[in-house]
KOLKE-110057 format. One record per residue: x, y, z negated of N, C-alpha, C, O in turn; residue in three letters. Coordinates in steps of 0.05 Angstrom, whole numbers, plus 32768, in hexadecimal, padded with zeros to 4 digits. Layout:
BEGIN
XYZXYZXYZXYZALA/...
END
This chain:
BEGIN
82E3798C802782F77979803283017967801C830A79708007MET/8301794D80218308793A800D831A79248018831B79218030HIS/832779158006833878FF800F832778EA801E831178E48015ALA/833278E18034832378CD8044832978B18039833D78AD802AARG/8319789E8041831E7882803983337876804C833A78828060THR/833C785E80458350785080558346784A8071835678488084ARG/832C7848807483217840808E831F785980A18319785580B8THR/8324787180978322788980A7833D789080B28352788980A7SER/833D789D80C9835678A680D6835D78C280CB835D78D680D9ALA/836278C380B1836778DD80A4838378E780A8839578D880B1GLY/8387790180A383A2790D80A583AB79158089839C7923807BHIS/83C2790D808183CE7913806783E87921806A83F97918807AVAL/83EC7937805C84057946805C8413793E804284087941802CALA/842C79358044843D792E802D84537943802B84637945803EVAL/845579518015846979658010847F79597FFF847A79527FE8ILE/84977956800B84AD794A7FFD84B57930800984A7791C8008GLY/84CD792F801684D77917802484ED790A801485017900801FALA/84E979097FF984FA78F87FE984EF78DC7FE884DF78D47FF9GLY/84F878CD7FD484F078B17FD384D278AD7FCF84C6789C7FDBVAL/84C678BD7FBD84AA78BA7FB8849978C47FD0848678B67FD8PHE/84A078DB7FDB849078E57FF1849378D4800A847F78CF8018GLY/84AB78CA801084AF78BA802884A1789F802684957896803ASER/84A27892800F84947878800D8476787C800C8467786B8014TRP/846D789380018450789980038448789C8020843378928028THR/845878AB802F845278AE804C84517893805A8440788E806AALA/84647881805284647866805F844B78568057843F78498069ARG/84427858803E842A7849803684127854804484007845804CALA/8410786F804883FA787B805583F97874807383E4786E807ELEU/8410787480808411786C809C8408784F809F83FA784880B2MET/8411783E808C84097822808D83EB781E808983E0780A8092GLY/83DE7831807C83C17830807883B1783D808E8399783F808CALA/83BF784780A283B1785380B983AE787180BA83A1787B80CBGLY/83BA787E80A783B8789B80A683CC78A880BA83E1789D80C0TYR/83C578C080C383D878D180D283E678E180BC83D978EE80ACARG/840178E280BD841078ED80A78423790380B1843178FF80C5VAL/8423791980A38438792E80A78449792F808E843E79338078THR/8463792B80918476792C807B84867945807D8492794B8092LEU/8488795480678495796E806784AA796F805184A67966803BILE/84C1797B805884D6797F804484E67998804B84EB799E8063ASP/84EE79A7803784FC79C0803C851879BC8047852279CC8057ALA/852679A6803F854279A38046854879888053855F7983805AHIS/8534797780578538795E8064853679468051853A794A8039GLY/8531792E805B852E7917804A854779118039855D79108043PRO/8542790D801F85587906800C85707919800F85877910800EALA/856B79338012858079468014858F79487FF98586793F7FE5ASN/85A779557FFA85B879557FE385AF79687FCC85BA79687FB6MET/859A79787FD2858E79887FBC857979797FAD857179817F97LEU/857079637FB8855979547FAD8561793E7F9A857979367F99ALA/854E79347F8A8554791F7F78855979047F86856478F27F7BSER/855079027F9F855478E97FAE856D78E97FBF857378D67FCDSER/857D78FF7FBE859679017FCD85AC78F17FBF85A878E67FA9GLY/85C378F17FCB85DA78E37FBF85DD78C77FC985CF78BE7FDBGLY/85F078B97FBC85F8789E7FC685E678877FBC85DA787A7FCCGLU/85E678827FA285DB78697F9885C7786D7F8185C978817F72SER/85B4785B7F8085A178597F69859F783C7F6185A0782A7F71ARG/859C78387F47859A781D7F3D857E78127F41856A78217F3EMET/857C77F97F48856277EB7F47856377D47F34857677C47F35THR/855077D37F22855077C07F0C853377BB7F04852277CC7F09ARG/852E77A47EF78513779F7EEC8514779F7ECE84FF779A7EC2ALA/852A77A57EC2852D77A67EA5852177C07E9A852D77D57E9EGLY/850A77BF7E8D84FD77D77E8284F277D27E6684DF77DF7E5ETYR/84FE77C07E5784F477BA7E3C84D777B07E3D84D1779E7E4CGLY/84C677BD7E2E84AA77B57E2D849A77C17E44848277BA7E47ARG/84A577D37E53849777E17E69849477CF7E8184A177D47E96ASP/848377BB7E7F848077A77E95847677B47EAE847C77AA7EC4ARG/846877CA7EAC845E77D67EC5847577DE7ED7847377DB7EEFILE/848A77E87ECB84A177F07EDB84B177D87EE584BD77D87EFBTYR/84B177C37ED584BE77AA7EDE84B0779F7EF784BD77987F0BSER/8495779F7EF6848677957F0D848A77A77F25848D779D7F3BARG/848977C17F21848C77D37F3784A877D17F4484AB77D37F5CMET/84BD77CD7F3384D877CA7F3E84DA77B07F4F84E777B17F64ALA/84CF779A7F4584CF77817F5484C077847F6E84CA777C7F84ILE/84A977907F6D849877957F8584A777A67F9984A877A17FB1GLU/84B377BC7F8F84C177CF7FA184DA77C37FAD84E177CA7FC4SER/84E877B17F9E850177A67FA984FC77977FC3850D77987FD4LEU/84E5778A7FC684DF777C7FDF84DF77907FF684E8778A800CALA/84D477A87FF284D377BC800784EF77C7800D84F677CB8025ASP/84FF77CB7FF9851A77D57FFD852B77C0800C853A77C7801DTRP/852777A78005853677928013852F779180308540778F8042LYS/851577938036850C77928052851777AA8061851F77A78078ALA/851777C28055852277DA8062854077D68067854A77DD807CLEU/854E77CB8053856A77C78056857177B3806C858477B7807BSER/8560779F806F8565778B80858561779780A0856D778E80B4GLU/855077AC80A2854B77B980BC856077CE80C2856377D680D9ARG/856E77D880AE858077EF80B1859B77E680BD85A377CF80BCALA/85A877FA80CA85C277F480D685D777F080C085EA77E080C4LEU/85D577FE80AA85E777FB809385D677F3807B85BF77FA8079LEU/85E277E5806785D277DB805185C777F1804085D47806803BPRO/85AF77ED803785A277FF802485A177F3800885A278027FF4ILE/85A177D9800785A177CB7FED85BA77BA7FEA85C177AB7FFBPHE/85C777BE7FD285DF77AE7FCB85D7779C7FB385D477A77F9DHIS/85D577827FB685CB77707FA185E277677F8E85E6774F7F8CPRO/85EF77797F80860577727F6F85FD776B7F52860E77647F42HIS/85E3776D7F4D85DA77677F3285DD777F7F1F85EA77937F26GLY/85CF777E7F0885D077947EF585D477887ED985C777747ED1VAL/85E777937ECA85EE778A7EAF85E877A07E9B85F277B77E9DLEU/85D7779A7E8685D377AC7E7085E377A07E5885E477877E55PHE/85EF77B07E4885FC77A67E3085FB77BA7E1985F877D27E1DPHE/85FD77AF7E0085F977C17DE9860477B37DD08609779A7DD1ALA/860877C27DBB860E77B77DA185F477AB7D9585DE77B47D9BALA/85F777967D8585E0778A7D7885CF777C7D8C85D877747DA2GLY/85B577787D8585A2776B7D96858A777E7D998576777A7D8AGLU/858B77917DAB857577A47DAD855A77977DB4855977847DC3PRO/854577A27DA8852A77997DAF8525779C7DCD8517778C7DD9ASP/853177B17DD8852E77B77DF58537779F7E06852A77987E19TYR/854D77927DFE8557777B7E0C854577637E09853F77557E1CPHE/853C775F7DF1852A77487DEC8510774C7DFC850477397E07ARG/850677657DFD84EE776A7E0C84F277667E2A84E0775C7E38ASP/850A776D7E35851077677E51850F77497E56850277417E69ILE/851B77397E45851C771D7E49850077107E4884F976FF7E57LEU/84EF771A7E3584D477107E3384C477187E4C84B677077E57ASP/84C777317E5584B8773A7E6D84C1772A7E8584B077237E96ALA/84DB77267E8884E577197EA084DE76FB7EA184DA76EF7EB6HIS/84DC76EF7E8984D376D37E8884B676D17E9284AF76BF7EA0ALA/84A676E57E8A848A76E67E92848876EB7EB1847776E07EBEGLU/849B76FB7EBB849A77027ED884AA76EE7EE984AB76F27F02LEU/84B676DA7EDD84C576C67EEC84DF76D07EF784E976C67F0BGLY/84EC76E37EE9850676ED7EF2851C76DD7EE5851A76D57ECDARG/853276D77EF4854976C77EE9855D76D87ED9857576D67EDDPRO/855376E97EC7856476FB7EB8857276EC7EA2856676DA7E95THR/858B76F37E9D859C76E47E8A85A276F47E7185A8770C7E73GLU/85A176E77E5A85AB76F37E4185C876EA7E3E85CE76D37E41ALA/85DA76FD7E3985F676F87E38860277017E1D85FA77167E13LEU/861476F27E12862376FB7DFB863D77087E04864477097E1BGLY/864B77137DF0866377227DF6867877117E048685771A7E17ARG/867C76F97DFB869176E87E06868B76E17E24869D76E27E34ALA/867276DB7E29866B76D57E45866E76EE7E57867776EB7E6EGLU/866677057E4D8669771E7E5D868777237E62868E772B7E79MET/869877207E4E86B477257E5186C077127E6686D2771A7E75ALA/86B676F97E6786C076E67E7A86B876ED7E9686C876EB7EA9LYS/869F76F57E9A869476FA7EB4869B77157EBF869D77197ED7ARG/869F77297EAD86A477447EB686BD774F7EA786BA77607E96PHE/86D577447EAC86ED774B7E9D86F677687EA1870877717E92PRO/86EB77767EB586F377927EB986E677A57EA486ED77BC7EA3MET/86D3779A7E9486C677AA7E8086D077A27E6486D2778A7E5EILE/86D677B57E5386DE77B07E3886C477B07E2786B877C57E23ASP/86BC77997E1D86A377967E0E86A7779A7DF08697778F7DE0PHE/86BB77A87DE886C077AD7DCB86A777BB7DC0869D77CF7DCBASP/869D77B07DA9868577BC7D9D866B77B27DA9865577BA7DA0GLY/866C77A27DBE865477987DCB864E777C7DC18660776C7DBDVAL/863477767DBD862C775C7DB4861B774D7DC8861F77347DCCASP/8609775B7DD685F7774D7DE785F4775B7E0285FA77737E05THR/85EC774C7E1685E777577E3185D077497E3E85C877347E37GLY/85C677567E5385B1774B7E6485BA77507E8185C177667E89VAL/85BA773A7E9085C3773C7EAC85AC77357EBF859F77207EBCPHE/85A777477ED2859277447EE5859E773D7F0185A777507F0EGLU/859E77247F0985A7771F7F24859277277F38857A77287F31PRO/859A772C7F51858677327F65857F77507F67857377587F7BGLY/858777607F548583777C7F55859E77897F5B85B2777B7F5FPHE/85A077A47F5A85BA77B17F6085B777CE7F6685AC77DD7F57GLY/85C177D67F7E85C177F27F8585B377F77F9F85B377E77FB1ALA/85A5780E7FA0859978187FB985A978307FC285AF78427FB2LEU/85AF78317FDC85BC78487FE885A7785E7FED8598785B7FFFMET/85A778727FDC859078847FD9858B78947FF3857678917FFFALA/859D78A57FFA859978B78011859478A6802A858278AC803AARG/85A57892802E85A278818046858778738047857A7871805CARG/857D786A80308564785C802F854D786D8037853D78668048GLY/854B7885802B853578978032853778A1804F852378A2805CVAL/854F78A88058855178B18073854B789B8088854078A1809DGLN/855278828081854B786C8093852D786980948522786580AATHR/8520786A807D85037867807C84F5787D808D84E37878809CLEU/84FE7896808984F178AC809884F678A980B684E478AF80C5VAL/850E78A180BE8514789E80DA8502788880E684F8788B80FDALA/84FD787280D784EB785E80E184CF786980E584C2786380F9GLU/84C6787980D284AB788480D484A8789780EB8493789880F9MET/84BC78A880EF84BC78BA810684B978AB812084AA78B38132ILE/84C87895812284C67884813A84AB7878813D84A378708153ALA/849C78758127848178698128846B787E8128845378778126SER/84727898812C845D78AC812F845A78C08118844878D08119GLY/846B78BE8104846A78D280EE846F78EE80F9848178F28109LEU/845F790180F08464791E80F68475792980DF846B792D80C9ASP/848F792D80E584A1793780D084A6795580D584AC795D80ECTYR/84A4796580C084A8798280C284BD798A80AD84BD79808097ARG/84CF799C80B584E279A780A284D979C3809B84D879D580ADARG/84D379C8808284CA79E2807A84C379E2805C84BD79CD8051GLY/84C579F9805084BF79FC803384A27A00802F84957A11803DLYS/849679F0801D847979F3801884747A0C800784817A117FF4ALA/84607A1B801084587A348003843D7A2E7FF584357A177FF3MET/842F7A437FEB84167A3E7FDC84027A2F7FED84007A318005PRO/83F27A1F7FDE83DD7A0F7FEB83C57A217FF283C07A357FE4LEU/83B77A1A8007839F7A28801083877A16800983837A018015CYS/83777A1E7FF583617A0E7FEC83477A1D7FEF83467A357FEEALA/83317A0D7FF283167A197FF483037A067FE5830279EE7FEBPHE/82F47A117FD282E07A027FC482EC79E87FB782E079D37FB7ASP/830579EB7FAD831179D57F9E832379C37FAF833579B77FA5GLY/831E79C17FC9832E79B07FDB834479C07FE8834079D67FF1ALA/835B79B37FEA837279C07FF9836D79BC8017836779A68020VAL/837079D18026836B79D08043838579D08053838779C58068GLU/839A79DE804883B279E1805783C979E7804483C579F0802EALA/83E179E2804E83FA79EA8041840979FD8053840D79F7806BILE/84117A14804984207A278058843E7A21805684477A1A8040ALA/844D7A23806C84697A1E806B84787A38806E846D7A4D8076LEU/84927A37806784A27A4F806684A67A5C808184AD7A748083SER/84A27A4D809784A57A5980B2848C7A6680BC848B7A6F80D3ASP/84787A6780AB845F7A7480B2844A7A6280BD84337A6A80C2GLY/84507A4980C2843D7A3680CC842C7A2A80B584337A2D809ETHR/84167A1D80BC84047A1080A9840079F380B283FF79ED80CAARG/83FE79E2809E83F879C680A483DD79C1809783DA79C1807EVAL/83C979BB80A783AE79B4809D83AC7996809C83B7798780ADGLU/839E798C8088839B796F80848383796980748377797B8067ALA/837B79508073836479488063836C79448045835D794A8033ASP/8385793B8041838F7937802683AD793F802683BA7940803ASER/83B67944800E83D2794E800A83DE793E7FF383D279397FDFPHE/83F879377FF68408792B7FE18420793D7FDD842F79437FF0VAL/842479467FC4843C79567FBE844F79457FAD8449793F7F96VAL/8465793E7FB9847A792E7FAC8494793D7FAD84A779357FB9ALA/849479547FA084A979687FA384BF79657F8E84CF79777F8BALA/84BF794F7F7F84D5794B7F6C84D979627F5984C5796A7F4CGLY/84F1796C7F5684F679817F4284E9799B7F4884E979AE7F38PRO/84DE799E7F6184D079B67F6884B279B57F6084A479C97F64TRP/84A8799F7F57848C799D7F4F848479B27F3B846F79C07F3FLEU/849379B67F25848A79CB7F12848C79E77F1D848079F97F12PRO/849C79EB7F32849D7A067F3E84857A0A7F50847C7A217F53LYS/847B79F57F5C846379F77F6D844A79FA7F5C84367A067F64LEU/844A79ED7F45843279ED7F33843B79F47F17843979E37F05PHE/84447A0D7F1384507A147EF8843C7A127EE184437A0A7ECBPRO/84237A1A7EE584107A1A7ED0840979FD7EC8840679F77EB1THR/840579EC7EDC83FD79D17ED7841379BF7ECD840F79AF7EBBLEU/842B79C27ED9844179AF7ED4845979BA7EC5846A79AB7EBDLEU/845979D47EC0846F79E07EB1847179D37E96845E79D37E86GLY/848979C87E8F848C79BA7E768485799D7E77848F798D7E66GLY/847479967E89846C79797E8C847F796A7E9E848379527E9BARG/848B79787EB184A1796D7EC184B879827EC084B479997EC7ILE/84CF79797EB984E6798B7EB484FE79817EC48508796B7EBETHR/850979907ED7852279897EE48539798C7ED1853B79A17EC3PRO/854B79797ECF8563797B7EBF857B79747ECF857A79647EE2THR/8592797E7EC785AB797B7ED585B879607ECD85B979597EB6ARG/85C279527EE185D079387EDD85EA79397EED85EB79447F03GLN/85FF792C7EE38618792C7EF18622790F7EF3862079007EE0GLU/862D79087F0A863878EE7F0F865378F17F1B865A79047F29VAL/866478DC7F16868078DE7F1E868978C37F2A867F78AE7F22PHE/869B78C57F3E86A578AD7F4C86C378AC7F4A86D178C17F4EPHE/86CE78957F4386EB78927F4086F5787C7F5286E878687F57PHE/870E787F7F5C871A786B7F6C872478547F5B872F78587F46ALA/871E783B7F64872978247F57874778227F5B8751782D7F6FALA/875578157F49877278127F4D877978057F68876A77F47F72PRO/878E780E7F74879678047F8F879677E67F8F87A377D97F7FASP/878877DA7FA2878877BD7FA6877777AE7F92877677957F94GLY/876B77BB7F7F875B77AD7F6A873F77AA7F74873077BD7F78ASP/873677917F78871C778B7F83870777867F6D86F077817F74ARG/870F77877F5486FC77817F3E86E577957F3C86D0778F7F31ARG/86E977AD7F4886D577C27F4486C277C47F5C86B177D67F5DPHE/86C477B17F6F86B277B07F85869877A17F7E869877947F69GLY/868377A27F8E866A77967F87866A77787F878657776B7F7DPRO/867F776B7F918680774E7F8F868777457F738683772D7F6CALA/869277577F62869B77507F47868E77607F31868777557F1CHIS/868A777A7F36867F778C7F21866177917F28865B779B7F3ELEU/864F778C7F15863377937F1A862E77B17F14863F77BF7F0APRO/861677BA7F1A860D77D37F0E860A77CD7EF0860577B77EE8GLY/860E77E17EE0860F77DD7EC3860377F47EB48601780B7EBETRP/85FA77EF7E9B85F178047E8985FA77FD7E6D85F377E87E63ALA/8608780F7E608612780B7E458600781C7E33860078347E34ASP/85F1780E7E2185DF781B7E1085EC782A7DF985E0783C7DEEPHE/860578247DF3861778367DE4860A78437DCC860D785B7DC8ASN/85FC78337DBC85EF783F7DA485D978527DAB85D478657D9CGLY/85CB784D7DC185B5785F7DC985BE78757DDC85AD78847DE5GLY/85D878787DE185E2788D7DF285EA787F7E0D860078747E0EASP/85D978807E2185DC786F7E3885EF787A7E4D85ED78907E56LEU/860278697E548614786D7E6B860E78577E80860778417E78TYR/8611785D7E99860C78497EAD861E784E7EC5862A78637EC8TYR/8620783A7ED78630783D7EEE862D78277F03861D78157EFFGLY/863D78297F18863B78177F2F8657780F7F37866B781D7F31PHE/865977F87F44867377F17F4F867B78037F67866C78157F6EPRO/869177FE7F72869B780E7F89868C78067FA2869477F37FB0ASP/867678137FA78664780D7FBD866E781B7FD6867178337FD8LEU/8674780B7FEA867C781580058694782880038696783B8012GLU/86A678217FF086BF78307FED86BA784D7FE686CA785F7FEEGLU/86A578537FD8869F786F7FD086AA78757FB486A9788C7FABARG/86B378617FA586BD78657F8A86AB78587F76869378537F7BGLY/86B678527F5E86A778477F488697785D7F3A86A378717F32VAL/867D785A7F38866C78707F2E8667786E7F11866278587F06LYS/866878857F03866178877EE7864E789E7EE2865078B37EEFPHE/863C789B7ECF862978B07EC8862178AD7EAB862078967EA0ALA/861B78C37E9E861078C37E8385F378CA7E8585EC78E07E8DHIS/85E278B77E7E85C578BA7E8285B978C97E6A85AE78BD7E58ASP/85BC78E37E6B85AF78F37E5785A1790A7E6685AB79147E7AARG/858A79127E5C857C79287E69858A79427E628588794C7E4CHIS/8597794D7E7685A679667E728594797E7E6F857C797C7E6BGLY/85A179957E70859179AE7E6C857E79B27E83858479AB7E9AGLU/856779BE7E7E855479C47E94856179D77EA8857079E97EA1PRO/855A79D37EC2856679E37ED7855179EB7EEB853B79DF7EECVAL/855779FF7EFB85477A067F12855579F87F2A856C79FE7F30ASP/854679E77F39855379D87F4F855D79EA7F66856D79E27F76PRO/85537A037F66855C7A157F7B85757A257F7485837A2E7F86ASP/857A7A287F5A85907A3A7F5385A57A2D7F4185BA7A397F3CSER/85A17A147F3885B57A077F2785CF7A047F3585D07A007F4DGLN/85E57A057F2686007A007F31860279E37F3985FA79D27F2ASER/860E79DE7F50861379C27F58863079BB7F53863A79A77F5EARG/863E79CA7F43865A79C47F3C865B79B47F23865179BD7F0EARG/8668799C7F23866A798C7F0B867A799A7EF5868B79AB7EFBPRO/867379957EDD868079A37EC6869879937EBC8699797A7EBDSER/86AB79A17EB186C379957EA586BB79847E8C86C6796F7E87LYS/86A6798E7E7E869E79807E66869279647E6D869779507E5FGLU/868179637E828675794A7E8A868A79377E948689791F7E8EALA/869E79417EA386B379307EAD86C479247E9686CA790D7E96LEU/86CA79357E8286DA792C7E6B86CA79167E5C86D679027E53ALA/86B079197E5986A079067E4B86A078EB7E5A86A378D67E4DASP/869E78EC7E74869E78D37E8486B978C67E8386BB78AD7E81ILE/86CF78D57E8586E978CA7E8486EF78BC7E6A86FA78A67E69ILE/86E678C87E5486EA78BC7E3986DB78A17E3886E6788E7E2DALA/86C378A17E4286B478887E4286C178737E5486C4785C7E4DPHE/86C8787C7E6C86D4786A7E8086ED785D7E7586F178457E78ARG/86FE786D7E68871878627E5E8714784E7E488724783B7E44ASP/86FE78517E3986F9783F7E2386EC78257E2D86F4780F7E24ARG/86D978277E3F86CA78107E4886D678027E6086D277EA7E64ARG/86E478117E7186F078067E89870E780D7E898717781D7E9APHE/871E78017E78873A78097E74874B78077E8E875E78167E90PRO/874477F67EA0875477F47EB98750780C7ECB875F780F7EDEALA/873C781D7EC5873778357ED48743784E7EC7874078647ED1LEU/8751784A7EB1875E78617EA48771786F7EB7878278627EC3LYS/876E78887EBA877E78987ECD877578967EEA878278A17EFCGLY/875E78897EEF875478877F0A874E78A27F16874578B57F08ALA/875278A47F30874E78BE7F3E873178C37F42872178B27F49ARG/872978DC7F3C870E78E57F41870B78EA7F5F871A78FA7F6BLEU/86F878DC7F6C86F678DF7F8986DC78EE7F9186DA78F77FA8VAL/86C978F07F7F86B178FF7F8586A279057F6B86A578F77F57ASP/8692791A7F6C868079217F568668792F7F618669793E7F75ALA/8651792A7F54863879357F5E862879407F47862979367F30ARG/861979567F4D860579607F3A85EA795D7F4885E679677F5EVAL/85D8794F7F3B85BD794C7F4585AA79537F2E85B279617F1BCYS/8591794B7F30857F79507F1A856B79397F178563792C7F2BGLN/856379357EFE854B79257EF9853379387EFA853679507EF9TYR/851C792C7EFD8502793A7EFB84F3792C7EE584E3791A7EEBGLU/84F779347ECD84ED79257EB684D0792C7EB084CA79437EACASN/84BF79187EAE84A5791C7EA284AA791D7E8484BF79157E7ASER/849579257E75849979297E59849F790E7E4B84AC790E7E36SER/849578F87E56849978DE7E4884A878CA7E5984AC78B37E51ASN/84B078D17E7184BF78BF7E8384AE78AF7E9684B878A27EA8GLY/849378B07E92848178A37EA5847D78B47EBE848078CC7EBDASP/847778A77ED4847278B57EED845878C57EEB844778BF7EDBPHE/845778D97EFC843E78E77F01843478DF7F1D844178E57F31LEU/841D78D27F1E841078CB7F3783F278CF7F3383E578BD7F29ILE/83E878E77F3A83CD78ED7F3283C279037F4483D179117F51ASP/83A779067F43839A791C7F52839D79367F43839E79367F2AARG/83A0794C7F51839F79667F458384796B7F39837079667F46HIS/838279747F20836879777F138355798A7F21833C79887F1EPRO/835F799D7F30834E79B17F3E834B79AB7F5C833A79B87F69ALA/835B79997F66835A79947F83835979757F88836D79687F87HIS/8341796A7F8C833F794D7F8E834D79407FA6835279287FA5PRO/835479507FBA836379447FD18380794A7FD0838E79497FE4ASN/838A79517FB883A779577FB483B279437FA083A979427F89LEU/83C679337FA883D379207F9683EE792A7F8E83FE79327F9FILE/83F479297F74840E79317F69841E79187F63841579067F55LEU/843779177F6D844879007F69846479097F60847079197F6EVAL/846D79007F49848779097F40848E78FD7F25848478E87F1DGLY/84A0790B7F1784A979017EFD84BA78E87EFF84B778D67EEEGLY/84CC78E77F1384DD78CF7F1584EE78CA7EFD84F578B37EF8GLY/84F578DF7EEF850278DD7ED4851C78CC7ED4852278C07EC0SER/852A78CC7EEB854478BF7EEC854278A17EF1855778947EF6GLY/852A78957EF0852878797EF5851578737F0C850E785B7F12HIS/850B78877F1B84F678847F2E84FD78797F4984EC786E7F57GLY/8516787D7F52851D78787F6E8516785B7F76850A78577F8BPHE/851D78487F668518782C7F6C84FB78257F7184F578127F80LYS/84E978357F6584CC782F7F6684BE783C7F7E84A6783B7F80HIS/84CD78497F9084C178597FA584AB784A7FB4849578567FB7GLY/84AF78327FBE849978247FCC848078207FBC846A78247FC7PRO/848278187FA3846B78147F92845D782F7F8C844478307F8DALA/846C78447F878460785E7F82845178677F9B843B78727F99VAL/845D78637FB2844F786B7FCB8434785E7FCF8421786A7FD8GLY/843378447FC8841978367FCB840478407FB783ED78427FBEARG/840D78467F9F83FA78517F8B83F0786C7F9483D878717F92ILE/8401787D7F9E83F978977FA783E678957FBF83D278A47FC1ALA/83EC78837FD183DB787F7FE983BF78757FE083AB787D7FEDALA/83BE78657FCC83A3785C7FC2839378737FB7837B78747FBBASP/83A078867FAA8392789E7FA0838878AF7FB7837178B97FB6LEU/839878B27FCC838F78C07FE4837678B37FEF836378C07FF8VAL/837578987FEF835F78897FFA8346788A7FE88331787F7FEFALA/834878987FD18331789A7FC0832E78867FAB831A78857F9CGLY/834278747FA8834178607F938346786C7F78835378817F76LYS/833C78607F628341786B7F48835E78687F3F836D78587F49PRO/836678787F2C838178777F208385785B7F15837678517F05GLN/839A784D7F1F839F78317F1783AF782E7EFE83AF78187EF2SER/83BC78437EF483CD78417EDD83CC785B7ECD83D578707ED6GLU/83C078597EB583BC78717EA583D6787F7E9E83D778987E9BALA/83EC78707E9D8406787C7E95840F78907EAA842078A27EA4ARG/8406788E7EC3840E78A07ED883FC78B87EDB840078C87EEDPHE/83E978BB7ECA83D678D17ECC83E278EB7EC183F478EB7EB0SER/83D879017ECA83E1791B7EC083DA791F7EA383E9792C7E94LEU/83C479137E9A83BB79167E7F83CF790C7E6A83CF79147E53ALA/83E178F97E7283F478EE7E60840E78FF7E5E842078F87E4FTHR/841079147E6E842879247E6F8424793C7E5D8415794E7E63LYS/8433793D7E47843279537E34844A79657E39845B795F7E49GLU/844B797B7E2B8462798E7E2E847879877E1B848F79907E1FLYS/847379777E068488796F7DF4849779587E01848B79457E0BALA/84B2795A7E0284C379467E0F84C7792E7DFC84D579317DE8GLN/84BC79177E0384BF78FF7DF384C378E87E0584B178D87E0BLYS/84DC78E57E0F84E378D07E2284DF78B57E1584EA78AF7E00ARG/84CF78A47E2384CA78897E1884D078737E2C84CE785C7E26SER/84D8787A7E4484DE78677E5A84FB78687E608506787E7E67VAL/850978517E5F852678507E65852A783A7E7A854078357E82ILE/
END
C-alpha cells in the first residue's frame, strides 16, 4: 500500500487537528482526496499548541527568506478565511520589532523584504517614540515595522477551518491515536482509543507536542515540548492607546532575551510573553497553573517598557507549550520506515502563521512529490538543541 497520486481518489487519515493538521487536511481535500481528521480533544483544544487566543503573523525572519515567503503566502489564506468567518480571525494591526544597536537580524529583514516587495519600514528611536508613545524606548536604537501583518485568533481560526471542511465532506473523528498497524513497511491503519480502526492509503501525523510520545525512538530529543506562559493585563480605564488601532504587535529583542506581546484584542487584555524555551514537559501531565516566578518576570518587564500599565490588573494567564525541533526548523518529511506516513511538526513557537503553507508541502509529500525543502527533512534534526530560527 503506497501513497496515491493527486489524480487518484485516495483516502488520507490526518492525526492531529491543530493548525498543521487542519491545513494539511484542507490542502488534501482541495487536491481531491477523501480525508479523515482525528484529534483526541478537538480542534485547537486548550491542551494543544494551537489552542488559546492569539498568534503573531509576521514576515520578519532575518536571513531565513523561506519563512518570510511562507508567511506571506499563508497570510493570503488566513485573510480569506477571516473574510468568510462570522468573527475576525486576522487583526491587521502591524508588527514592530525593536532593539538596542543595529542588529544584523534587522538589516537582513529589510534586505529580504525589499527583495520580496514588502513595505517594511526601518525606524529610529525618535520616530518610534512619536508613533507608539505607550512604549518606553529607553535603551532602544532601531526598529522594524511590518504593516499589513498582525495577529491571528488561534483557536477560532482552526475551529472555523475545521467546521468549513466538515460542511464540505470531511470525516472528523474524536479519539486518541494508538499504535500504527503496518505491514511490509506501509501503514495500513491507525487504532483509536475507542477500539475502532481507521484504514487509509496514506497517513499524516501532525500531533504537535505528542509527536515524540508517538515516535519516541525516532523523535525523542529531536522534538521537545517545553512549557510557555502568557499573561493578559487590563488597560487603564478609558485608555484606548492599548487597542489594535494604536498599539501593534511587538517584540523587544532586549539584548537577545526576547519579550513579545499584543494589543488588547477583542477586550481580552494586553498580552505579554517571554519567548524562551522553558523546561521540557510532558503534554499530558504538565501543570497548567502559571507560576509566580514567570508572572513576576513579566510584571518587571511590563513596568519598565510599558509604564502606563504599571499596576494593571491581571485578567488572564495561560500555560501552553512549544514543540521545539532541535534547530527551530519545521519537520515535514516521510517516516524512514513507512513511505506512506508523513510526519509534520516542530512548530517551535513560530509555526502557527505558516499553517497553510505547511499543509500544502505535506500534501505534496502525500502525492509522492519529492521533499521540496531540505531544512524540513528529518535528517536535519539532531538531538542537540541549537535554536537558529527566531
